[in-house]
C-alpha positions as a printed Julia matrix, in Angstrom:
81×3 Matrix{Float64}:
  -2.0    13.79   12.73
  -4.56   12.47   10.29
  -3.57   10.37    7.31
  -3.15   12.18    4.01
  -4.16    9.9     1.16
  -2.4     9.84   -2.18
  -2.98    6.74   -4.35
  -5.82    4.48   -3.27
  -7.82    1.43   -4.29
 -10.96   -0.04   -2.71
 -11.58   -3.79   -2.74
 -13.78   -6.13   -0.68
 -14.52   -3.62    2.07
 -10.92   -2.38    2.41
  -9.27    0.84    1.29
  -5.61    0.4     0.28
  -3.77    3.71    0.21
  -0.47    5.52    0.13
  -0.21    7.53    3.37
   1.54   10.85    2.68
   1.66   11.5     6.44
   4.01    8.5     6.77
   6.34    8.89    3.78
   3.82    7.4     1.3
   3.92    3.97    2.98
   1.2     1.49    2.0
  -1.69    1.07    4.45
  -5.11   -0.54    4.48
  -8.2     0.36    6.49
 -11.76   -0.97    6.47
 -14.3     1.28    4.77
 -15.9     1.9     8.19
 -12.61    3.43    9.42
 -11.51    0.52   11.63
  -8.57   -1.91   11.49
  -5.94    0.47   10.08
  -2.83   -1.57    9.21
   0.54   -0.54    7.79
   1.55   -3.05    5.1
   5.08   -1.99    4.17
   7.89    0.53    4.53
   8.23    1.32    0.82
   7.13    4.69   -0.55
   4.2     3.6    -2.7
   2.08    4.86   -5.57
  -0.21    3.45   -8.29
  -2.0     0.84   -6.16
  -4.08   -1.93   -7.78
  -5.76   -4.85   -6.0
  -6.44   -8.03   -7.98
  -7.84  -11.1    -6.25
  -5.67  -11.5    -3.12
  -2.73   -9.47   -4.43
  -1.75   -5.81   -4.23
   0.3    -4.52   -7.14
   2.0    -1.16   -6.67
   4.92    0.93   -7.82
   7.62    1.55   -5.27
   9.65    4.72   -5.18
  13.42    4.65   -4.83
  15.01    4.44   -1.4
  18.33    3.18   -0.13
  16.8    -0.26    0.52
  14.2    -0.64   -2.24
  14.75    0.22   -5.92
  12.12    1.8    -8.16
   9.88   -0.77   -9.72
   6.71   -2.77   -9.7
   5.97   -4.81   -6.57
   3.32   -7.25   -5.45
   2.27   -8.55   -2.06
  -0.59  -10.52   -0.57
  -3.39   -8.38    0.86
  -2.24   -9.31    4.38
   1.18   -7.72    3.71
   3.1   -10.98    3.25
   5.13  -12.18    0.25
   6.22   -8.65   -0.72
   8.43   -8.93   -3.8
   9.67   -6.8    -6.66
   8.46   -8.21  -10.0
């Protein structure tokens, strides 16, 4: 199954996107289509990339409340802010 993109942001040769095919989880992929990486397990929307940080809104789940989150572009230091 191919990815279905919802929210997306392009920065420094990477596309950061919410993958509807996987419950709107946050992914990144190089603009040439290589190096696809899942960054989190939170349903995600409204993605913005600033410097080395991804800011996004997370949708409610049993484990993660609604809210604004940030994480490093490598998927580390994910935190609700």
